[in-house]
C-alpha positions as CSV (number, residue, x, y, z in Angstrom):
1,X,144.0,24.4,294.4
2,X,144.1,26.9,291.6
3,X,141.3,28.9,290.3
4,X,141.1,28.3,286.5
5,X,139.4,30.4,283.9
6,X,138.9,29.0,280.3
7,X,138.5,31.7,277.6
8,X,136.6,30.7,274.5
9,X,136.3,33.3,271.7
10,X,133.1,32.8,269.7
11,X,132.1,34.1,266.3
12,X,128.9,32.7,264.8
13,X,129.3,29.4,266.7
14,X,125.7,28.5,267.3
15,X,126.1,25.1,265.6
16,X,128.8,23.8,267.9
17,X,128.3,25.9,271.1
18,X,125.9,23.7,272.9
19,X,128.1,20.7,272.6
20,X,131.1,22.8,273.6
21,X,129.4,24.1,276.8
22,X,128.5,20.5,277.8
23,X,132.0,19.1,277.2
24,X,133.8,22.0,279.0
25,X,131.4,21.7,281.9
26,X,132.1,18.0,282.2
27,X,135.8,18.9,282.1
28,X,135.5,21.5,284.8
29,X,133.4,19.2,287.0
30,X,135.9,16.4,286.6
31,X,138.9,18.6,287.5
32,X,137.1,19.8,290.6
33,X,136.3,16.3,291.7
34,X,140.0,15.4,291.3
35,X,140.9,18.5,293.4
36,X,142.9,19.9,290.5
37,X,141.0,23.2,290.5
38,X,138.8,25.2,292.9
39,X,135.0,25.2,292.8
40,X,134.9,28.8,291.7
41,X,136.7,28.0,288.4
42,X,134.7,28.9,285.2
43,X,134.5,29.1,281.5
44,X,134.0,32.5,279.9
45,X,132.6,32.7,276.3
46,X,133.5,35.8,274.4
47,X,131.0,36.8,271.7
48,X,132.9,38.6,269.0
49,X,130.0,40.4,267.5
50,X,128.3,37.3,266.2
51,X,125.4,37.7,263.8
52,X,123.7,34.4,264.7
53,X,122.3,33.2,268.1
54,X,125.7,32.7,269.7
55,X,125.0,35.3,272.5
56,X,121.5,34.0,273.2
57,X,123.0,30.5,273.7
58,X,125.6,31.9,276.0
59,X,123.0,33.8,278.0
60,X,120.8,30.7,278.3
61,X,123.6,28.5,279.6
62,X,124.7,31.2,282.0
63,X,121.3,30.9,283.7
64,X,121.3,27.1,283.5
65,X,124.9,26.1,284.2
66,X,127.1,26.9,287.2
67,X,130.4,27.4,285.5
68,X,129.3,29.4,282.4
69,X,130.1,33.1,282.1
70,X,129.7,35.4,279.0
71,X,131.4,38.5,277.6
72,X,129.7,40.3,274.8
73,X,131.8,42.7,272.7
74,X,130.1,45.7,271.1
75,X,131.2,44.6,267.6
76,X,133.3,42.2,265.6
77,X,137.0,42.9,266.4
78,X,138.6,39.7,265.2
79,X,139.7,36.5,266.9
80,X,142.9,37.8,268.4
81,X,141.3,40.9,270.0
82,X,138.3,38.8,271.2
83,X,140.7,36.4,272.9
84,X,142.7,39.2,274.3
85,X,139.5,40.8,275.7
86,X,138.6,37.6,277.5
87,X,142.1,37.1,279.0
88,X,142.3,40.7,280.2
89,X,138.8,40.6,281.7
90,X,139.6,37.7,284.0
91,X,143.4,38.2,284.6
92,X,142.8,39.5,288.1
93,X,140.2,36.9,289.0
94,X,142.1,33.6,288.3
95,X,145.4,31.9,289.1
96,X,145.7,30.7,285.5
97,X,143.7,30.9,282.2
98,X,143.5,28.5,279.3
99,X,142.5,29.8,275.9
100,X,140.8,27.5,273.4
101,X,138.7,27.8,270.2
102,X,135.0,27.1,270.4
103,X,135.1,24.2,267.9
104,X,137.1,22.1,270.4
105,X,139.3,20.6,267.7
106,X,142.1,21.1,270.3
107,X,142.0,18.2,272.8
108,X,140.6,19.5,276.1
109,X,141.9,16.4,277.9
110,X,145.4,17.8,278.0
111,X,144.2,20.7,280.1
112,X,144.9,18.6,283.2
113,X,148.4,18.1,282.0
114,X,148.8,21.8,281.5
115,X,147.7,22.3,285.1
116,X,150.3,19.8,286.3
117,X,153.0,21.7,284.4
118,X,151.8,25.0,285.7
119,X,152.0,23.6,289.3
120,X,155.6,22.5,288.5
121,X,156.5,26.2,288.0
122,X,155.7,27.0,284.4
123,X,153.9,30.3,283.8
124,X,153.1,29.4,280.2
125,X,152.1,26.0,278.8
126,X,151.6,25.7,275.1
127,X,149.3,23.2,273.4
128,X,151.2,21.8,270.4
129,X,149.8,19.6,267.7
130,X,151.6,16.3,267.4
131,X,150.4,15.9,263.9
132,X,148.1,17.5,261.3
133,X,146.3,14.5,259.7
134,X,142.9,16.2,259.9
135,X,144.1,19.2,257.8
136,X,143.9,19.2,254.1
137,X,147.2,18.9,252.2
138,X,147.0,22.6,251.2
139,X,146.4,23.8,254.8
140,X,149.1,21.5,256.1
141,X,151.6,22.7,253.5
142,X,150.8,26.4,254.0
143,X,150.9,26.1,257.8
144,X,154.3,24.4,257.9
145,X,155.6,27.0,255.4
146,X,154.3,29.8,257.6
147,X,156.1,28.5,260.7
148,X,159.3,28.1,258.7
149,X,159.0,31.7,257.3
150,X,158.4,33.0,260.8
151,X,161.6,31.2,262.0
152,X,163.6,32.7,259.1
153,X,162.3,36.1,260.0
154,X,163.7,35.8,263.5
155,X,160.2,35.7,265.2
156,X,159.8,33.7,268.4
157,X,157.1,31.1,267.8
158,X,156.3,27.6,268.9
159,X,156.0,25.2,265.9
160,X,152.5,23.8,265.4
161,X,151.1,25.9,268.2
162,X,148.1,28.1,267.6
163,X,146.2,29.8,270.5
164,X,145.7,26.8,272.8
165,X,147.7,27.6,275.9
166,X,147.7,28.1,279.6
167,X,149.0,31.3,281.1
168,X,149.5,32.2,284.8
169,X,148.2,35.4,286.3
170,X,151.8,36.7,286.3
171,X,152.0,36.0,282.5
172,X,148.6,37.6,281.9
173,X,149.8,40.7,283.7
174,X,152.9,40.8,281.6
175,X,150.8,40.4,278.5
176,X,148.6,43.4,279.4
177,X,151.7,45.5,279.0
178,X,151.8,44.9,275.3
179,X,150.1,47.9,273.7
180,X,150.2,47.2,270.0
181,X,146.9,47.2,268.2
182,X,148.1,44.7,265.5
183,X,147.8,41.6,267.8
184,X,149.5,38.4,267.0
185,X,149.3,36.5,270.3
186,X,151.2,33.4,269.2
187,X,154.1,35.6,268.4
188,X,153.7,37.9,271.5
189,X,153.4,35.3,274.2
190,X,156.8,33.7,273.6
191,X,158.5,37.1,274.0
192,X,157.2,37.3,277.6
193,X,160.1,35.1,278.7
194,X,158.7,33.3,281.7
195,X,159.4,29.6,282.2
196,X,157.3,27.6,279.7
197,X,156.6,24.0,278.6
198,X,154.5,22.2,276.0
199,X,151.9,19.5,276.0
200,X,151.2,17.5,272.8
201,X,147.9,16.3,271.3
202,X,146.3,15.1,268.1
203,X,143.9,17.7,266.6
204,X,140.4,16.5,266.0
205,X,137.9,17.0,263.2
206,X,135.5,19.9,263.5
207,X,132.2,18.7,265.0
208,X,129.9,21.0,263.0
209,X,129.8,24.2,261.1
210,X,132.6,25.7,259.0
211,X,136.0,27.0,260.0
212,X,136.0,30.8,260.4
213,X,139.5,30.9,258.9
214,X,139.0,31.3,255.2
215,X,142.0,31.3,252.8
216,X,141.8,35.1,252.7
217,X,141.8,35.3,256.5
218,X,144.7,32.8,256.8
219,X,146.8,34.8,254.3
220,X,146.0,38.0,256.2
221,X,146.8,36.4,259.5
222,X,150.1,35.1,258.2
223,X,151.1,38.5,256.8
224,X,150.0,40.1,260.1
225,X,152.3,37.8,262.0
226,X,155.3,38.3,259.7
227,X,155.1,42.1,259.5
228,X,154.3,42.6,263.2
229,X,157.4,40.9,264.4
230,X,160.1,41.4,261.8
231,X,161.7,44.1,259.7
232,X,163.6,41.5,257.7
233,X,161.3,41.9,254.7
234,X,162.4,45.5,254.4
235,X,166.0,44.5,254.7
236,X,165.4,41.9,252.0
237,X,164.0,44.6,249.7
238,X,167.0,46.8,250.3
239,X,169.3,43.9,249.5
240,X,167.3,43.0,246.4
241,X,167.4,46.7,245.4
242,X,171.2,46.8,245.7
243,X,171.5,43.6,243.7
244,X,169.3,45.0,240.9
245,X,171.4,48.2,240.8
246,X,174.6,46.1,240.4
247,X,172.9,43.9,237.7
248,X,171.8,47.1,235.9
249,X,175.3,48.5,235.9
250,X,176.7,45.3,234.4
251,X,173.9,45.3,231.9
252,X,174.7,48.9,230.9
253,X,178.4,48.0,230.5
254,X,177.4,45.0,228.3
255,X,175.1,47.2,226.2
256,X,177.7,49.8,225.8
257,X,180.3,47.3,224.7
258,X,177.8,45.7,222.3
259,X,177.1,49.1,220.8
260,X,180.8,50.0,220.3
261,X,181.5,46.7,218.7
262,X,178.5,47.0,216.4
263,X,176.9,43.9,217.9
264,X,173.7,45.6,218.9
265,X,171.0,43.3,220.3
266,X,167.7,44.1,218.9
267,X,164.3,43.1,220.4
268,X,161.8,45.3,222.1
269,X,160.4,42.2,223.9
270,X,163.4,42.0,226.2
271,X,163.2,45.7,227.0
272,X,159.5,45.5,227.7
273,X,160.0,42.4,230.0
274,X,162.8,44.3,231.9
275,X,160.6,47.3,232.4
276,X,157.7,45.2,233.6
277,X,160.0,43.3,236.0
278,X,161.5,46.4,237.5
279,X,158.2,48.1,237.7
280,X,156.6,45.1,239.4
281,X,159.5,44.9,241.9
282,X,159.1,48.6,242.7
283,X,155.4,48.3,243.2
284,X,155.8,45.3,245.5
285,X,158.5,47.1,247.5
286,X,156.4,50.2,247.9
287,X,153.4,48.1,248.9
288,X,155.4,46.3,251.5
289,X,156.8,49.5,252.9
290,X,153.2,50.8,252.9
291,X,152.1,47.9,255.1
292,X,154.6,49.0,257.8
293,X,153.5,52.6,257.5
294,X,149.9,51.5,257.8
295,X,150.7,49.6,261.0
296,X,152.4,52.8,262.4
297,X,149.2,54.7,261.4
298,X,147.1,52.2,263.3
299,X,149.3,52.2,266.4
300,X,149.6,56.0,266.8
301,X,145.8,56.4,266.7
302,X,145.6,54.3,269.9
303,X,142.0,53.3,269.4
304,X,140.7,50.6,271.8
305,X,141.2,47.0,270.7
306,X,137.7,46.2,271.9
307,X,134.7,47.6,273.7
308,X,132.8,45.4,276.2
309,X,129.0,45.7,275.8
310,X,128.0,43.3,278.6
311,X,129.3,40.7,281.0
312,X,127.3,38.0,282.7
313,X,128.5,35.6,285.4
314,X,127.3,33.6,288.3
315,X,127.8,35.2,291.7
């Protein structure tokens, strides 16, 4: 039997956490009774610098429940770093680890199927949404657009997969070798290259509280993923720049011919529009290049992704 660790990153999750603990404990108990996992399996809740009572709830359940562990980070480092912290903390203690969000919108019943696929020789098993009916039209539209853009950019990603996955100890060890500070795990994990498979499920409604992924965070996350795994935007800018230069040459020839023939086109509006267009394109290009330079700046500083303040577990 395998020793399983379930990693649950938490940020201000006091409204849903009690229900999550109960459901995951029921899951763990059921898998143990079926002889799917060993009795020393556990769930570790990673407190990502929450400002509410999230850590107090984790600490209380650690004293009351057999399978509850906690990891408290010294500050808020973001979902990806918190998830990474949990995975790296337990990578030498388990045979496999499952990562899942605290709201349990991802169907925990397929974890047993993940284990079956792991036992069949897969080091990574992705949880993939079979449909997105619970999402709003805007979120569904933007999410699908994001995956298509990622594919266009040449980034390896699993369509409709977020961060719900099982990883073997070997896969976790390989993941630990990725040193970048700009983490985008759903893009990093597929590059590991070990044998993988998928399980499919319907995503549920959130039980309580609000999603921590605001529109601003979703846009930032999408931009992080695109710029962390592809230089195609820079290639696109170069191509667009060449096209604009060629267009400018033809425009200059046309203007010269018009001037020599006396058919001078008057109108400052067109000139102003052109100046604004070119100026905007230049500013956008410089800003995009600046994003890559900023990532280089963050990487070369080599600051720690997270700092663990405390860990609690049942011996």
